[in-house]
N, C-alpha and C positions, 0 to 999 in steps of 0.2 A: 504494500500500500504506500502511495506517495503522499507526502504532506502537501498542503495547499500551495505553499511557497515553491516547492520543488516542481509541482505540476505547472504552475504559472511560468516558471523559468523555462521549462521544456517547451511549452506551447509557444512562448514568445520567440525562441530560436527557430522553431519550425516556421513560424510566420515570416521571418526574415529571409527564408529561402524560397518563398512563393513566387509564382509568376505575377509580375506587376504591370498590368496593362488595363486601361479602362475598357470595360466590357459590360454588357447587360446580361452576360451569361453567369448566373450565380453558381454554376458548377466549377468555376475557376477561382483560385485564390487571388486577392484576399477576400473577395466577397463571399466565397465559400465558407470562410471561417466564421462569418457572422451568422451562418445558418445552423451551426452544429448544436449549440446550446447557449444558455444565458452567459455562462462563464467565458466561453470562447468569444462570444460577441463582445463582452466587456473588455477582454484582453486585446482583441483586434482594434476596437475603437480607442484603446489606450496605448497603441503602439504605432506612432506616426510614421516610423521608418518604412513600414510595409506599404504605405500609401504614397510614398514620396517619388515613385517612378511611374510615369503615365505615358501610355501610347494612345493617341487619339486619331482615329481614321475619320476624316471629314466625309460625310455621306455624299455630298455633291448634289443632293436633291433640291429642286427649285423651291418647294414649299417649306414654310417654317416647320421646325421640329415640334413634335408633341412634347409636353412638359417633362416626360420621364427622363430622357437622356441628359438634357441640361441640368435637371435636378440631381441626377446621379453624379455628374461631373462636379457640381457644387459640393455634394456630399463627400466625394473622394478628396477634394482639395481641403475641405474642412478637417477631415480625418488626418491629413498630413501635417496638421499643426503649423509650426513655423519651420519645418524641415526645408533645406534646399531641395529644389525640384530637378529631377531628370525627366526631360520632356521630349517626346518624338511625335511630330505632327505629320500624318500622311493625308493625302488629298486625292479623291477620285476626280474632282474638278469637271463639272458638266461642261460640254462644249457649247460655245456661243459664237454666232456669226460675226465676222469682221470683214469689212470691204477692203480688198487689196486691188487697186486699179479698177478693172471692169468686172471683177468677180468677187464672190464671197468665199471666205475660207473659215473653217472652224478653229477657234482658239480655245485652249483649255486652261488658261492661267487664272481665270476669275473665280473668286469665292462665290458659292451660292448663298442664299439667305441663311440656310441651315448651317453652312460652314462658318459664316460670320457670327452666328449666335455662339457657337462653341469657341471660336477664337477670342471673342470678347471676354468670355469667362476665363480663359487661360491668360489673356493679357492682363486681367485684373490682379493676377498673382506674379507678374513679370519680375518684381523685385526679388522673388525667391528662385528664379530660374538660375540653375548652375550649369547643367549640361543639356544642350538643346540641339535637336535635329529637326529642321523644317524643310519638308519636301514640297514647297509651293513658293510662288512668286509674290512676296509681300508688296512689292512696288505697285502691282495691279490691284491690290485689295485693301491696303491699309495706309492711310495718309499720315499717321502719327509716328513719331519716334517711339521706340520701345525701351523703357527704363529698366536696365538689367544690371544693377551694381554688383551682383554676385556671379554673373555669367563668366565661366572660365573656359568652356569648350563649346564650339558652335559648328554644326554641319549645315551648310546652306548652299544651294546651287548657283546663286547669282551674285557675283562679286560687286556689282554696282549698287546693291541694296545694303551693303555692310554698314553704311553710314546711318541706317535706320536704328541700329542697335547702340544704345548708350551704354557701353560696356567697358568701363575703364580697367577691369581686371581680366579681360579676355586674353588668354594665352595660347589656346589651341584652336586652330581653324581648319575645317575640312570643306573644300570647295568642290562642288560637283562638276559634271561634264559641261555645264553651260558657261564655264569660266573662259572668257575670251578677252577681257580687259579692253573692251571697246568703249569709247566715250570717256567722260571724266571719271577719274577714280576717286573713291572715298578717301578722306584724310583723317576722320575721327576713329578713335579706338583701335588703331593699328600699331601703335608704338610698343605695346607690350606683348604682341604675338611672337612667341618663340618657336612654335611648332606648326608646320603647315603641311597639309595633305592635299594633293591635287589628283583627282581622278584622271585628268588628261593634262598634259603639259608639253609645250614646244620650247625651243630655245628662247623665243620672245617672252612667252608666259613665265618661264622660270626666271629670266633676267629681270622682268618687270616685278615679279614677286619680291625679289631681293631688294629692289629699289623702294617699294612701298612698305615693306615690313623691316624696319631698320634693325630690330633686335632678334631676327630670325636665327635660331640655333640649329634647327633641323628641318629638312624638307623631304617629303616622300612623293614620288610621282608614280602612279599606277601604270600609265600608258603614255608613250611618247607619240605625238601626232605631228603631221607636217605643218609647216608655216611658211607662207611666201615672204613674210616680213623678215628683216635681218635683225637679229638680236643685238642690243647695244652693249658696250663694255660696262661692266659692273664691278664695283669694289665694295666689299662688305667684310667687316672684321669679326662678326659674331658667329657666322655659320660654321658649325663644327662637323655636321654629318649630312650625307645625302643618301637616299635609297632610290634607285632607279631600276627599271626593267632592263634586261639585256638589250643591247643595240640590235637593230635589224641589219644584218650584213648587206642586204640589198639597198639600204638607205643609210649608209654610214654617215652621210653629212648631217642628218638630223641629230645624231648623238654627238658628233664632234662639235657642231655649232653651239651646243650647250656650254662647252668648256672654252670656247674661243672668246677671248676678251674677258675671262672670268678670273678676277683677282680676289680671292677670299683666303687670306693667310691663315685663318684658324681652321680651315677645312682639312681634317686629317684622315677622315674615314669615309670611304665610298663603299656602299653596299649594293650589290646587284642581285636581282632575283633570278632564280633558275640555273640550270646546269650550262656552263659555257663550253663552246667549242673553240678551236683555234681561230676561226673567223671572227667570233665575238672578241677574243683576246686581242687580235690585231686591231680591231676598232677601238677597244678600250685604251690600248697603248698609244694609238694615234691621238685620241682625245686628250689623254694626260700629257702628251708631248707638246700640245699647243697652249696649255693653260699655265697660269702663274700660281696655281694652288700649290699648297704644301702637302698633298695627299701622301700619307705614309702607309696607310693600310687599305687594302681592297678585300672585302668580304663577299663571298658568294653564298647566298641562302638557297640551298638546293632542296627541292621537295621530291623530285623524281630523278635520282642519279641514273645516268645511262650506264649500260653494261661495260662500256670501254672507258668510263671516267677515270678509274684508277690507273689505266695504262697511259692516258693522256695527261694525268695530273702533273707529273714532274715537268713535262714540256710546257704546259700552261703556266705553272708557277715560275719556272725559270725565265720565261719571256717577260712576265709582269714584274719580276724582281729587278729588272733592268731600269724600271721607272718608279717603283715603290719599295718600301722597306719590308712590308709584311703582306702575305697573302694567306687568307684563311677560308676554308670551306666548312660551312655549317649546314648539317642535314636537318631540315625541319619537315618531317613527314606530315602529310595532311591527315588529321585525326579521322578515324572512322566515325560515321554518323550512326 
């Protein structure tokens, strides 16, 4: 038999491991915990941490919502107390017609009335936002700046909207594939960003990123894309590490242009994803030969080593050691689902 205090402690730890996403399905935690019994409901309502992470999928329906879902979202936020919030906003975004020249096309960036209802509720708690991912275009839907003094990590597709977030403590930024740096760039809230993740990046985008984020310490690029524009020379003293995909041997110039005119004296570690071949290594060596960086270490994060990797390893390492001081291969197998 457990004492009441031991039972309460056990239940609270179970709650903290629950799935935390806003849902009207009471079969999922933490709402499930409120249905077990009076004691579980009391403990759930007294444990704000299990309510502090919210995923909201905007329905995209044109008509206003019935009271239930807005009330549930209000209830959820109330239960989270004063906890910093982790928030993920998804949007189905109903299509609406926009005239382009002589024809109409469907645009999907606009909030529906139902979406706006839910966003206004979330916006009322913006001072508690700490980690936020917004998969929608606020520029088309929200005319006000968003006061987020606790915001430290932001995932957002559109770089031109970053000025909407009044976020003096923002340090981590994840920019989606819509990042093109077209038009005027935001100037607010960028000085403290130390870690940048780009789903897509070209030499121009990477160089521009270093120019507008003066305290950037690390940058991750998931995919290198072509760019007709010429990257400008860039000097930054804070950047310490870069993670890039392996260069495409058929488009060596895209990779080499990233390092051309690249003066970042603190950059000592370059990490490249996947298993390299000699063609990859030739391109990497050519890129490092044209840069003014002080890269001392090249790391390869390998998820699927090839059968001949061990045979080629010494040849690959020897060639890179002519331009860097250390080469390391880290095997990071993809976990089984």
